[in-house]
Chimera marker file (.cmm) of the C-alpha trace (Angstrom):
<marker_set name="trace">
<marker id="1" x="11.664" y="12.147" z="-0.019" r="1" g="1" b="0" radius="0.5"/>
<marker id="2" x="9.633" y="13.073" z="-3.004" r="1" g="1" b="0" radius="0.5"/>
<marker id="3" x="5.985" y="12.013" z="-3.173" r="1" g="1" b="0" radius="0.5"/>
<marker id="4" x="4.986" y="10.632" z="-6.501" r="1" g="1" b="0" radius="0.5"/>
<marker id="5" x="1.620" y="9.356" z="-7.634" r="1" g="1" b="0" radius="0.5"/>
<marker id="6" x="0.738" y="6.176" z="-9.459" r="1" g="1" b="0" radius="0.5"/>
<marker id="7" x="-2.283" y="4.929" z="-11.191" r="1" g="1" b="0" radius="0.5"/>
<marker id="8" x="-3.516" y="1.320" z="-10.692" r="1" g="1" b="0" radius="0.5"/>
<marker id="9" x="-6.165" y="-0.800" z="-12.274" r="1" g="1" b="0" radius="0.5"/>
<marker id="10" x="-8.397" y="-2.501" z="-9.801" r="1" g="1" b="0" radius="0.5"/>
<marker id="11" x="-11.640" y="-4.300" z="-10.245" r="1" g="1" b="0" radius="0.5"/>
<marker id="12" x="-14.710" y="-2.646" z="-8.659" r="1" g="1" b="0" radius="0.5"/>
<marker id="13" x="-15.389" y="-5.437" z="-6.033" r="1" g="1" b="0" radius="0.5"/>
<marker id="14" x="-11.906" y="-5.207" z="-4.623" r="1" g="1" b="0" radius="0.5"/>
<marker id="15" x="-12.052" y="-1.374" z="-4.637" r="1" g="1" b="0" radius="0.5"/>
<marker id="16" x="-15.307" y="-1.562" z="-2.800" r="1" g="1" b="0" radius="0.5"/>
<marker id="17" x="-13.843" y="-3.981" z="-0.221" r="1" g="1" b="0" radius="0.5"/>
<marker id="18" x="-10.785" y="-1.738" z="0.231" r="1" g="1" b="0" radius="0.5"/>
<marker id="19" x="-13.181" y="1.159" z="0.981" r="1" g="1" b="0" radius="0.5"/>
<marker id="20" x="-14.853" y="-1.027" z="3.620" r="1" g="1" b="0" radius="0.5"/>
<marker id="21" x="-11.515" y="-1.842" z="5.175" r="1" g="1" b="0" radius="0.5"/>
<marker id="22" x="-10.291" y="1.710" z="5.140" r="1" g="1" b="0" radius="0.5"/>
<marker id="23" x="-13.514" y="3.114" z="6.628" r="1" g="1" b="0" radius="0.5"/>
<marker id="24" x="-13.348" y="0.496" z="9.423" r="1" g="1" b="0" radius="0.5"/>
<marker id="25" x="-9.758" y="1.436" z="10.184" r="1" g="1" b="0" radius="0.5"/>
<marker id="26" x="-10.729" y="5.126" z="10.073" r="1" g="1" b="0" radius="0.5"/>
<marker id="27" x="-8.321" y="5.906" z="7.260" r="1" g="1" b="0" radius="0.5"/>
<marker id="28" x="-8.574" y="7.308" z="3.736" r="1" g="1" b="0" radius="0.5"/>
<marker id="29" x="-8.299" y="4.721" z="0.951" r="1" g="1" b="0" radius="0.5"/>
<marker id="30" x="-4.939" y="6.279" z="0.069" r="1" g="1" b="0" radius="0.5"/>
<marker id="31" x="-3.625" y="5.898" z="3.580" r="1" g="1" b="0" radius="0.5"/>
<marker id="32" x="-4.840" y="2.299" z="3.789" r="1" g="1" b="0" radius="0.5"/>
<marker id="33" x="-3.122" y="1.347" z="0.438" r="1" g="1" b="0" radius="0.5"/>
<marker id="34" x="0.141" y="2.910" z="1.671" r="1" g="1" b="0" radius="0.5"/>
<marker id="35" x="-0.043" y="0.867" z="4.874" r="1" g="1" b="0" radius="0.5"/>
<marker id="36" x="-0.533" y="-2.247" z="2.876" r="1" g="1" b="0" radius="0.5"/>
<marker id="37" x="2.376" y="-1.408" z="0.660" r="1" g="1" b="0" radius="0.5"/>
<marker id="38" x="4.574" y="-0.741" z="3.633" r="1" g="1" b="0" radius="0.5"/>
<marker id="39" x="3.632" y="-4.081" z="5.180" r="1" g="1" b="0" radius="0.5"/>
<marker id="40" x="4.466" y="-5.886" z="1.904" r="1" g="1" b="0" radius="0.5"/>
<marker id="41" x="7.828" y="-4.227" z="1.765" r="1" g="1" b="0" radius="0.5"/>
<marker id="42" x="8.575" y="-5.026" z="5.405" r="1" g="1" b="0" radius="0.5"/>
<marker id="43" x="7.592" y="-8.680" z="4.877" r="1" g="1" b="0" radius="0.5"/>
<marker id="44" x="9.872" y="-8.868" z="1.834" r="1" g="1" b="0" radius="0.5"/>
<marker id="45" x="12.821" y="-7.283" z="3.595" r="1" g="1" b="0" radius="0.5"/>
<marker id="46" x="12.378" y="-9.593" z="6.545" r="1" g="1" b="0" radius="0.5"/>
<marker id="47" x="12.616" y="-12.606" z="4.186" r="1" g="1" b="0" radius="0.5"/>
<marker id="48" x="15.123" y="-11.357" z="1.675" r="1" g="1" b="0" radius="0.5"/>
<marker id="49" x="17.140" y="-8.569" z="3.427" r="1" g="1" b="0" radius="0.5"/>
<marker id="50" x="17.051" y="-4.851" z="3.132" r="1" g="1" b="0" radius="0.5"/>
<marker id="51" x="16.217" y="-3.338" z="-0.271" r="1" g="1" b="0" radius="0.5"/>
<marker id="52" x="19.009" y="-0.825" z="-1.135" r="1" g="1" b="0" radius="0.5"/>
<marker id="53" x="18.020" y="1.784" z="-3.646" r="1" g="1" b="0" radius="0.5"/>
<marker id="54" x="20.916" y="3.188" z="-5.645" r="1" g="1" b="0" radius="0.5"/>
<marker id="55" x="20.507" y="6.808" z="-6.855" r="1" g="1" b="0" radius="0.5"/>
<link id1="1" id2="2" r="1" g="1" b="0" radius="0.2"/>
<link id1="2" id2="3" r="1" g="1" b="0" radius="0.2"/>
<link id1="3" id2="4" r="1" g="1" b="0" radius="0.2"/>
<link id1="4" id2="5" r="1" g="1" b="0" radius="0.2"/>
<link id1="5" id2="6" r="1" g="1" b="0" radius="0.2"/>
<link id1="6" id2="7" r="1" g="1" b="0" radius="0.2"/>
<link id1="7" id2="8" r="1" g="1" b="0" radius="0.2"/>
<link id1="8" id2="9" r="1" g="1" b="0" radius="0.2"/>
<link id1="9" id2="10" r="1" g="1" b="0" radius="0.2"/>
<link id1="10" id2="11" r="1" g="1" b="0" radius="0.2"/>
<link id1="11" id2="12" r="1" g="1" b="0" radius="0.2"/>
<link id1="12" id2="13" r="1" g="1" b="0" radius="0.2"/>
<link id1="13" id2="14" r="1" g="1" b="0" radius="0.2"/>
<link id1="14" id2="15" r="1" g="1" b="0" radius="0.2"/>
<link id1="15" id2="16" r="1" g="1" b="0" radius="0.2"/>
<link id1="16" id2="17" r="1" g="1" b="0" radius="0.2"/>
<link id1="17" id2="18" r="1" g="1" b="0" radius="0.2"/>
<link id1="18" id2="19" r="1" g="1" b="0" radius="0.2"/>
<link id1="19" id2="20" r="1" g="1" b="0" radius="0.2"/>
<link id1="20" id2="21" r="1" g="1" b="0" radius="0.2"/>
<link id1="21" id2="22" r="1" g="1" b="0" radius="0.2"/>
<link id1="22" id2="23" r="1" g="1" b="0" radius="0.2"/>
<link id1="23" id2="24" r="1" g="1" b="0" radius="0.2"/>
<link id1="24" id2="25" r="1" g="1" b="0" radius="0.2"/>
<link id1="25" id2="26" r="1" g="1" b="0" radius="0.2"/>
<link id1="26" id2="27" r="1" g="1" b="0" radius="0.2"/>
<link id1="27" id2="28" r="1" g="1" b="0" radius="0.2"/>
<link id1="28" id2="29" r="1" g="1" b="0" radius="0.2"/>
<link id1="29" id2="30" r="1" g="1" b="0" radius="0.2"/>
<link id1="30" id2="31" r="1" g="1" b="0" radius="0.2"/>
<link id1="31" id2="32" r="1" g="1" b="0" radius="0.2"/>
<link id1="32" id2="33" r="1" g="1" b="0" radius="0.2"/>
<link id1="33" id2="34" r="1" g="1" b="0" radius="0.2"/>
<link id1="34" id2="35" r="1" g="1" b="0" radius="0.2"/>
<link id1="35" id2="36" r="1" g="1" b="0" radius="0.2"/>
<link id1="36" id2="37" r="1" g="1" b="0" radius="0.2"/>
<link id1="37" id2="38" r="1" g="1" b="0" radius="0.2"/>
<link id1="38" id2="39" r="1" g="1" b="0" radius="0.2"/>
<link id1="39" id2="40" r="1" g="1" b="0" radius="0.2"/>
<link id1="40" id2="41" r="1" g="1" b="0" radius="0.2"/>
<link id1="41" id2="42" r="1" g="1" b="0" radius="0.2"/>
<link id1="42" id2="43" r="1" g="1" b="0" radius="0.2"/>
<link id1="43" id2="44" r="1" g="1" b="0" radius="0.2"/>
<link id1="44" id2="45" r="1" g="1" b="0" radius="0.2"/>
<link id1="45" id2="46" r="1" g="1" b="0" radius="0.2"/>
<link id1="46" id2="47" r="1" g="1" b="0" radius="0.2"/>
<link id1="47" id2="48" r="1" g="1" b="0" radius="0.2"/>
<link id1="48" id2="49" r="1" g="1" b="0" radius="0.2"/>
<link id1="49" id2="50" r="1" g="1" b="0" radius="0.2"/>
<link id1="50" id2="51" r="1" g="1" b="0" radius="0.2"/>
<link id1="51" id2="52" r="1" g="1" b="0" radius="0.2"/>
<link id1="52" id2="53" r="1" g="1" b="0" radius="0.2"/>
<link id1="53" id2="54" r="1" g="1" b="0" radius="0.2"/>
<link id1="54" id2="55" r="1" g="1" b="0" radius="0.2"/>
</marker_set>
């Protein structure tokens, strides 16, 4: 699996809050965001079925 980077736009208040959450969880901001993305994908797949990526 290749690791790619993405750039996002986020307002400063939300970014500050994400820092607080990630610090509380003992994670880096990047790790916390990845966990949130994984949770969103899992919720989607639970509701709509597995996402199949065609290559």
